C-alpha positions in Angstrom: 2.4 5.4 8.7 1.8 2.7 10.2 -2.0 4.2 11.3 -2.9 5.6 7.5 -1.8 2.2 6.4 -4.1 0.5 8.3 -6.5 2.5 7.8 -6.4 2.3 4.1 -6.6 -1.4 4.4 -9.9 -1.7 6.5 -11.6 1.0 4.0 -10.7 -1.3 1.3 -12.1 -4.7 3.1 -15.2 -2.7 4.3 -15.6 -1.5 0.2 -14.7 -4.9 -0.8 -17.7 -6.5 1.1 -20.1 -3.5 1.0 -19.6 -4.2 -3.1 -19.7 -8.0 -3.0 -23.0 -8.0 -0.9 -24.3 -5.4 -3.8 -23.8 -7.4 -6.9 -24.9 -10.4 -4.6 -28.4 -8.5 -3.5 -29.0 -6.9 -6.7 -28.2 -10.3 -8.7 -30.6 -12.1 -7.1 -33.2 -9.1 -7.3 -32.5 -8.8 -11.3 -32.5 -12.1 -11.8 -35.1 -13.9 -10.2 -33.1 -17.3 -11.5 -31.9 -18.9 -7.9 -34.6 -18.7 -5.1 -32.5 -19.4 -2.1 -33.9 -20.8 0.4 -32.6 -19.2 4.0 -29.3 -21.7 5.1 -28.4 -21.0 1.2 -29.0 -17.2 1.7 -26.7 -17.1 4.7 -24.3 -19.3 2.7 -24.3 -16.7 -0.2 -24.1 -13.8 2.2 -20.9 -15.7 3.6 -19.9 -16.0 0.2 -20.0 -12.6 -0.4 -18.5 -11.0 2.9 -15.4 -13.6 2.5 -15.2 -13.1 -1.4 -14.6 -8.4 -0.8 -13.1 -8.7 2.1 -10.2 -11.0 0.7 -10.3 -9.3 -2.4 -10.0 -5.2 -0.6 -7.4 -6.8 1.6 -5.2 -8.5 -1.1 -5.6 -5.3 -2.9 -4.9 -2.5 -0.6 -2.1 -4.4 1.9 0.1 -6.4 -1.6 -1.3 -5.0 -4.5 -2.1 -7.9 -5.9 -4.9 -7.6 -8.4 -6.0 -11.2 -9.1 -7.6 -11.8 -5.7 -10.1 -9.0 -6.9 -10.1 -9.5 -10.4 -10.7 -12.6 -10.6 -14.5 -13.1 -8.7 -14.9 -9.9 -10.3 -14.8 -11.3 -13.8 -16.2 -14.6 -12.8 -19.0 -13.2 -11.4 -19.6 -10.7 -14.3 -19.1 -13.3 -17.5 -21.8 -15.7 -15.1 -24.0 -12.5 -15.0 -23.9 -12.1 -19.0 -24.5 -15.8 -19.7 -27.1 -16.1 -17.3 -29.0 -12.9 -19.2 -28.2 -14.4 -22.4 -29.3 -17.9 -22.1 -32.3 -17.6 -19.4 -33.2 -14.5 -18.8 -33.9 -12.5 -22.2 -34.9 -15.9 -24.1 -37.2 -16.7 -21.4 -36.9 -20.3 -21.0 -36.8 -21.7 -17.3 -33.8 -23.1 -15.7 -34.0 -26.7 -14.5 -30.7 -26.4 -13.0 -28.6 -23.5 -11.3 -27.4 -20.9 -14.4 -23.7 -20.2 -14.6 -24.7 -17.3 -12.4 -26.5 -19.7 -9.6 -23.0 -22.4 -10.6 -20.7 -19.0 -9.2 -22.8 -18.1 -6.6 -23.0 -21.4 -4.9 -19.4 -22.0 -6.1 -17.8 -19.0 -4.4 -15.0 -21.1 -2.4 -13.4 -22.0 -5.7 -13.8 -18.9 -7.3 -11.6 -17.6 -3.8 -9.9 -20.2 -4.3 -8.5 -19.5 -7.9 -8.7 -15.7 -6.7 -6.2 -16.3 -4.1 -4.3 -18.8 -6.1 -3.4 -16.0 -9.1 -3.0 -13.6 -6.3 0.3 -16.3 -4.8 1.4 -16.5 -8.6 1.2 -12.8 -8.7 3.1 -12.2 -5.6 5.4 -14.7 -6.6 6.4 -13.2 -9.9 6.6 -9.8 -8.6 9.0 -10.7 -5.9 11.1 -12.0 -8.9 10.7 -9.0 -10.9 11.6 -6.9 -7.6 14.8 -8.9 -6.8 16.5 -8.9 -9.7 
């Protein structure tokens, strides 16, 4: 039983990492609003790996939704805002776009997701204890 659970968790972490890397790659290809240098590209890749791994692990091992939902909603919302504000209307952004801010601020996004997961875990424990 433990082996099956471990395999499931590893698969979820792998899927989370893959989907996060795919999302960042697609965003950089589709929006062309951030041209990362080599150091920034590594930073973004590390962020995608961490966000995907944390979300996949939290969902598979603890059944938490927040560590997956917060980065997903933030990324999707920022992508839509970037499209509406910069890509569809064609101005050139002088500063990072909403998507650029989310990509560069991945530690804060992951932290908010983990904090939400901690609160979710406490609430789940309270409901289970009564």
